[in-house]
Residue frames as a rotation matrix with the C-alpha (Angstrom) as fourth column:
MET 1
0.583 0.813 0.000 0.00
0.813 -0.583 0.000 0.00
0.000 0.000 -1.000 0.00
VAL 2
-0.535 -0.717 0.446 1.34
0.721 -0.663 -0.200 3.40
0.440 0.215 0.872 -0.99
MET 3
0.419 0.637 -0.648 0.46
0.865 -0.496 0.071 6.28
-0.276 -0.590 -0.759 1.29
THR 4
-0.312 -0.478 0.821 0.77
0.651 -0.737 -0.182 9.88
0.692 0.478 0.541 0.25
ARG 5
-0.465 0.085 -0.881 0.77
0.759 -0.475 -0.446 12.85
-0.456 -0.876 0.156 2.51
VAL 6
0.087 0.590 0.803 -1.90
0.783 -0.539 0.311 15.44
0.616 0.602 -0.509 1.73
PRO 7
-0.889 -0.457 0.027 -1.14
0.349 -0.716 -0.605 18.92
0.296 -0.529 0.796 3.03
ILE 8
0.034 0.890 -0.454 -3.77
0.987 -0.100 -0.122 20.46
-0.154 -0.444 -0.883 5.25
ARG 9
-0.300 -0.064 0.952 -4.85
0.481 -0.872 0.094 23.93
0.824 0.486 0.292 4.25
THR 10
-0.580 0.103 -0.808 -5.04
0.733 -0.368 -0.572 26.59
-0.356 -0.924 0.138 6.90
VAL 11
0.320 0.744 0.586 -7.47
0.838 -0.511 0.191 29.49
0.442 0.429 -0.788 6.85
TRP 12
-0.868 -0.496 -0.008 -6.40
0.461 -0.800 -0.385 33.11
0.185 -0.338 0.923 7.28
GLN 13
0.185 0.957 -0.222 -9.24
0.980 -0.161 0.119 34.79
0.078 -0.240 -0.968 9.17
HIS 14
-0.893 -0.417 0.169 -9.57
0.416 -0.908 -0.041 38.55
0.171 0.034 0.985 8.62
THR 15
-0.238 0.833 -0.500 -12.14
0.678 -0.226 -0.700 41.10
-0.696 -0.505 -0.511 9.66
SER 16
-0.051 0.231 -0.972 -11.87
-0.454 -0.872 -0.184 43.58
-0.889 0.432 0.150 6.78
PRO 17
0.769 0.410 0.490 -13.11
0.222 0.547 -0.807 42.61
-0.600 0.729 0.330 3.32
PRO 18
-0.230 -0.902 0.365 -10.54
0.738 0.082 0.669 42.36
-0.634 0.424 0.647 0.53
GLY 19
0.022 0.143 -0.990 -10.05
-0.518 -0.845 -0.133 45.10
-0.855 0.516 0.056 -2.04
ILE 20
0.098 0.092 0.991 -10.97
0.655 0.744 -0.133 43.91
-0.749 0.662 0.012 -5.52
THR 21
-0.095 -0.109 -0.989 -9.80
-0.634 -0.760 0.145 45.40
-0.767 0.641 0.003 -8.81
LYS 22
0.813 0.420 -0.404 -10.04
-0.569 0.420 -0.708 44.08
-0.128 0.805 0.580 -12.36
GLU 23
0.269 -0.812 -0.518 -6.50
-0.519 0.331 -0.788 42.70
0.811 0.482 -0.332 -11.92
CYS 24
-0.633 -0.638 -0.438 -6.04
0.050 0.531 -0.846 41.64
0.772 -0.558 -0.304 -8.30
VAL 25
0.680 0.652 -0.335 -7.36
0.367 0.093 0.925 40.89
0.635 -0.752 -0.176 -4.82
MET 26
-0.294 -0.802 0.520 -5.80
-0.110 -0.512 -0.852 43.01
0.950 -0.307 0.062 -2.07
ARG 27
0.243 0.246 -0.938 -5.53
0.927 0.225 0.299 42.65
0.285 -0.943 -0.174 1.68
VAL 28
-0.082 -0.153 0.985 -5.98
0.126 -0.982 -0.142 46.18
0.989 0.113 0.100 3.00
ASP 29
-0.832 -0.247 -0.497 -5.26
0.523 -0.051 -0.851 47.49
0.185 -0.968 0.172 6.50
GLU 30
0.087 0.988 -0.125 -8.57
0.970 -0.055 0.235 48.50
0.226 -0.142 -0.964 8.10
LYS 31
0.453 0.091 -0.887 -7.28
0.602 -0.765 0.229 51.69
-0.657 -0.638 -0.402 9.69
THR 32
-0.241 -0.695 -0.677 -4.65
-0.084 -0.680 0.728 53.04
-0.967 0.232 0.105 7.28
LYS 33
0.799 0.594 -0.099 -6.15
-0.218 0.131 -0.967 51.57
-0.561 0.794 0.234 4.06
GLU 34
-0.100 -0.921 -0.377 -2.59
-0.928 -0.051 0.370 50.56
-0.360 0.387 -0.849 3.14
VAL 35
0.720 0.262 -0.642 -2.33
-0.553 0.776 -0.303 47.61
0.419 0.573 0.704 0.75
MET 36
0.340 -0.559 0.757 -0.70
-0.739 0.339 0.582 44.83
-0.582 -0.757 -0.297 2.77
GLN 37
-0.592 -0.461 0.660 -0.69
0.002 0.819 0.574 42.12
-0.806 0.341 -0.484 0.13
GLU 38
0.089 0.598 -0.797 -1.84
-0.913 -0.271 -0.305 41.53
-0.399 0.754 0.522 -3.46
TRP 39
-0.441 -0.150 0.885 -2.80
0.155 0.958 0.240 38.41
-0.884 0.242 -0.399 -5.40
PRO 40
-0.861 0.131 -0.492 -3.47
-0.506 -0.322 0.800 38.42
-0.053 0.937 0.344 -9.17
LEU 41
0.103 0.982 0.156 -7.08
-0.855 0.167 -0.491 37.55
-0.508 -0.083 0.857 -10.04
THR 42
0.273 -0.049 -0.961 -5.69
-0.772 0.584 -0.249 34.95
0.573 0.810 0.122 -12.45
THR 43
-0.766 -0.603 -0.224 -4.53
-0.335 0.671 -0.661 32.92
0.549 -0.432 -0.716 -9.41
VAL 44
-0.347 0.730 0.589 -8.03
-0.845 0.031 -0.535 32.64
-0.408 -0.683 0.606 -7.88
ARG 45
-0.965 -0.007 -0.261 -9.21
-0.125 0.891 0.437 29.03
0.229 0.455 -0.861 -8.20
ARG 46
-0.182 0.937 -0.299 -12.45
0.716 0.335 0.613 29.07
0.674 -0.102 -0.732 -6.17
TRP 47
-0.920 -0.006 0.393 -14.42
-0.258 -0.744 -0.616 31.34
0.296 -0.668 0.683 -3.89
ALA 48
-0.311 0.840 -0.445 -17.45
0.737 0.509 0.445 30.99
0.600 -0.189 -0.777 -1.67
ALA 49
-0.676 0.216 0.704 -19.81
-0.443 -0.883 -0.155 33.43
0.588 -0.417 0.693 -0.01
SER 50
-0.381 0.635 -0.672 -21.94
0.830 0.556 0.055 32.78
0.408 -0.537 -0.738 3.03
PRO 51
0.626 0.729 0.278 -24.19
0.543 -0.663 0.516 35.17
0.560 -0.172 -0.811 5.00
ASN 52
0.972 -0.217 -0.094 -21.34
-0.050 -0.577 0.815 36.10
-0.232 -0.787 -0.572 7.37
SER 53
0.127 -0.991 0.035 -18.11
-0.096 0.023 0.995 35.36
-0.987 -0.130 -0.092 5.50
PHE 54
0.903 -0.003 -0.430 -16.27
-0.430 -0.002 -0.903 35.19
0.001 1.000 -0.003 2.20
THR 55
0.345 -0.787 0.512 -13.47
-0.084 0.517 0.852 32.73
-0.935 -0.337 0.112 1.37
LEU 56
0.652 -0.264 -0.710 -10.94
-0.756 -0.164 -0.633 32.65
0.051 0.950 -0.307 -1.47
ASP 57
0.572 -0.536 0.621 -8.86
0.231 0.832 0.505 29.67
-0.787 -0.145 0.600 -2.60
PHE 58
0.480 -0.495 -0.724 -5.75
-0.802 -0.582 -0.134 30.52
-0.355 0.645 -0.677 -4.63
GLY 59
0.946 -0.076 -0.314 -4.90
-0.099 0.856 -0.507 26.89
0.308 0.511 0.803 -5.40
ASP 60
0.491 -0.839 -0.235 -1.17
0.857 0.513 -0.040 26.18
0.154 -0.182 0.971 -5.51
TYR 61
0.114 -0.434 0.894 -0.37
0.261 -0.855 -0.448 29.91
0.958 0.285 0.016 -5.51
LEU 62
-0.248 -0.103 0.963 -1.07
-0.819 -0.509 -0.265 30.19
0.518 -0.855 0.042 -1.76
GLU 63
-0.789 -0.200 -0.580 -0.94
0.017 0.938 -0.347 27.45
0.614 -0.284 -0.737 0.85
SER 64
-0.756 0.558 -0.342 -3.93
0.487 0.131 -0.863 28.69
-0.437 -0.819 -0.371 2.83
TYR 65
0.009 0.849 0.528 -7.43
0.919 -0.215 0.331 29.98
0.394 0.482 -0.782 2.24
TYR 66
-0.971 -0.179 0.161 -8.16
0.119 -0.938 -0.325 33.68
0.209 -0.296 0.932 2.65
SER 67
-0.141 0.966 -0.218 -11.34
0.835 0.234 0.498 34.18
0.532 -0.112 -0.840 4.65
VAL 68
-0.925 -0.098 0.367 -13.00
-0.064 -0.913 -0.404 37.35
0.374 -0.397 0.838 5.92
GLN 69
-0.440 0.813 -0.381 -15.89
0.805 0.170 -0.568 37.97
-0.397 -0.557 -0.730 8.25
THR 70
-0.933 0.169 -0.318 -18.32
-0.273 -0.908 0.318 40.11
-0.235 0.384 0.893 6.25
GLN 71
-0.096 0.958 0.269 -21.98
0.255 0.285 -0.924 40.40
-0.962 -0.020 -0.272 5.39
GLU 72
0.354 0.129 -0.926 -21.01
-0.723 -0.591 -0.358 41.58
-0.594 0.796 -0.116 1.88
GLY 73
-0.397 -0.616 0.680 -19.84
-0.136 0.772 0.621 38.13
-0.908 0.154 -0.391 0.72
GLU 74
0.256 0.572 0.779 -22.40
0.715 0.431 -0.551 37.83
-0.651 0.698 -0.299 -2.08
LYS 75
0.945 0.059 -0.323 -21.50
-0.125 -0.846 -0.518 41.26
-0.303 0.530 -0.792 -3.50
ILE 76
0.044 -0.997 -0.062 -17.78
-0.743 -0.074 0.665 40.39
-0.668 0.017 -0.744 -3.41
SER 77
-0.282 -0.087 0.955 -18.54
0.273 0.947 0.167 37.07
-0.920 0.308 -0.244 -5.12
GLN 78
0.691 0.620 0.372 -20.47
0.553 -0.123 -0.824 38.77
-0.465 0.775 -0.428 -7.92
LEU 79
0.752 -0.471 -0.460 -17.70
-0.552 -0.832 -0.051 41.33
-0.359 0.292 -0.886 -8.47
ILE 80
-0.298 -0.893 0.338 -15.01
-0.519 0.448 0.727 38.64
-0.801 0.041 -0.597 -8.69
SER 81
0.029 0.407 0.913 -17.24
0.554 0.753 -0.354 36.62
-0.832 0.516 -0.204 -11.05
GLN 82
0.925 0.370 -0.088 -17.62
0.159 -0.587 -0.794 39.58
-0.346 0.720 -0.602 -13.36
TYR 83
0.403 -0.853 -0.332 -13.88
-0.823 -0.497 0.277 40.30
-0.401 0.161 -0.902 -13.43
ILE 84
-0.400 -0.518 0.756 -13.01
-0.160 0.851 0.500 36.62
-0.902 0.079 -0.424 -14.01
ASP 85
0.437 0.634 0.637 -15.57
0.594 0.328 -0.734 36.50
-0.675 0.700 -0.233 -16.85
LEU 86
0.911 -0.138 -0.389 -13.90
-0.330 -0.808 -0.488 39.57
-0.247 0.573 -0.782 -18.41
ILE 87
-0.071 -0.991 0.117 -10.46
-0.753 0.130 0.646 37.98
-0.655 -0.043 -0.755 -18.08
MET 88
-0.277 0.023 0.961 -11.71
0.304 0.950 0.065 34.80
-0.911 0.310 -0.270 -19.76
LYS 89
0.767 0.613 0.190 -13.45
0.410 -0.240 -0.880 36.81
-0.494 0.753 -0.435 -22.50
ASN 90
0.644 -0.605 -0.468 -10.25
-0.690 -0.724 -0.013 38.78
-0.331 0.331 -0.884 -23.17
LYS 91
-0.351 -0.777 0.523 -8.21
-0.421 0.629 0.653 35.58
-0.837 0.009 -0.547 -23.36
ALA 92
0.027 0.458 0.889 -10.65
0.607 0.699 -0.378 34.09
-0.794 0.550 -0.259 -25.86
GLY 93
0.902 0.419 0.107 -10.70
0.351 -0.565 -0.747 37.28
-0.253 0.711 -0.657 -27.93
GLY 94
0.273 -0.886 0.375 -6.95
0.853 0.042 -0.521 37.74
0.446 0.461 0.767 -28.09
ASP 95
0.171 -0.180 -0.969 -6.94
0.791 -0.562 0.244 40.64
-0.588 -0.807 0.047 -25.61
ARG 96
-0.071 -0.115 0.991 -7.54
0.844 -0.536 -0.002 43.34
0.531 0.837 0.135 -28.23
ARG 97
-0.122 -0.037 -0.992 -6.75
0.748 -0.660 -0.067 46.84
-0.652 -0.750 0.109 -26.96
VAL 98
0.615 0.383 0.689 -7.79
0.733 -0.600 -0.321 50.20
0.290 0.703 -0.650 -28.32
SER 99
-0.539 -0.842 0.026 -5.29
0.809 -0.526 -0.261 53.05
0.233 -0.120 0.965 -28.55
GLU 100
-0.015 0.509 -0.861 -6.33
0.667 -0.637 -0.388 56.31
-0.745 -0.579 -0.330 -26.86
THR 101
-0.531 -0.278 -0.801 -5.33
-0.286 -0.831 0.478 58.19
-0.798 0.482 0.362 -30.02
ASP 102
-0.924 0.244 0.294 -7.49
0.379 0.510 0.772 56.04
0.038 0.825 -0.564 -32.34
GLU 103
-0.754 0.628 -0.192 -10.42
-0.506 -0.742 -0.440 58.41
-0.419 -0.235 0.877 -32.96
GLU 104
-0.253 0.681 -0.688 -12.34
-0.849 0.185 0.495 56.00
0.464 0.709 0.531 -35.19
ALA 105
-0.822 -0.096 -0.562 -12.31
0.099 0.947 -0.306 53.10
0.561 -0.307 -0.769 -32.73
THR 106
0.129 0.897 0.423 -15.51
-0.723 -0.207 0.660 52.15
0.679 -0.390 0.622 -30.98
VAL 107
-0.917 -0.397 -0.029 -15.40
-0.248 0.628 -0.738 50.42
0.311 -0.669 -0.674 -27.64
VAL 108
0.164 0.981 -0.100 -18.39
-0.591 0.179 0.787 48.26
0.790 -0.070 0.609 -26.75
GLU 109
-0.870 -0.397 0.294 -18.70
-0.458 0.424 -0.782 46.80
0.186 -0.814 -0.550 -23.26
ASP 110
-0.160 0.821 -0.548 -21.22
-0.011 0.553 0.833 44.03
0.987 0.139 -0.080 -22.65
ARG 111
0.084 0.258 0.962 -23.05
-0.980 -0.151 0.126 43.77
0.178 -0.954 0.241 -19.35
ILE 112
-0.335 -0.317 -0.887 -21.80
-0.209 0.943 -0.258 40.54
0.919 0.099 -0.382 -17.81
GLY 113
0.624 0.630 0.462 -23.60
-0.626 0.050 0.778 38.77
0.467 -0.775 0.426 -15.01
PRO 114
0.000 -0.650 0.760 -22.04
-0.926 0.286 0.245 36.65
-0.376 -0.704 -0.602 -12.30
GLY 115
-0.163 -0.157 -0.974 -20.74
-0.647 0.762 -0.015 33.24
0.745 0.628 -0.226 -13.32
LYS 116
0.740 0.407 0.536 -21.34
-0.670 0.518 0.531 29.99
-0.061 -0.752 0.656 -11.51
ILE 117
-0.393 -0.879 -0.270 -18.74
-0.832 0.465 -0.303 27.48
0.391 0.105 -0.914 -10.42
């Protein structure tokens, strides 16, 4: 019989919700609003919202889960879903960018709803 050791994941418990941008998730100091840590959105593997918390799993990128006590978990989940959908859409479309000096270019932005995992 071959036995393998499975690492146990720890959970980082925080009280302030993460900062979310279209590129990253940030751990922000509650009082000073200083960015303490950043993780690229492309490293997010899973996330879950409950009525009183929100948890992120960064897969192999981070050895522990990032969990916060918040009643805004569903809103955070929807925001991350929308940004991940945009990232996936850009990857599929070849990440076309429009130059600021291109006067004839038209930029169209679709309304994207939250995805499901």
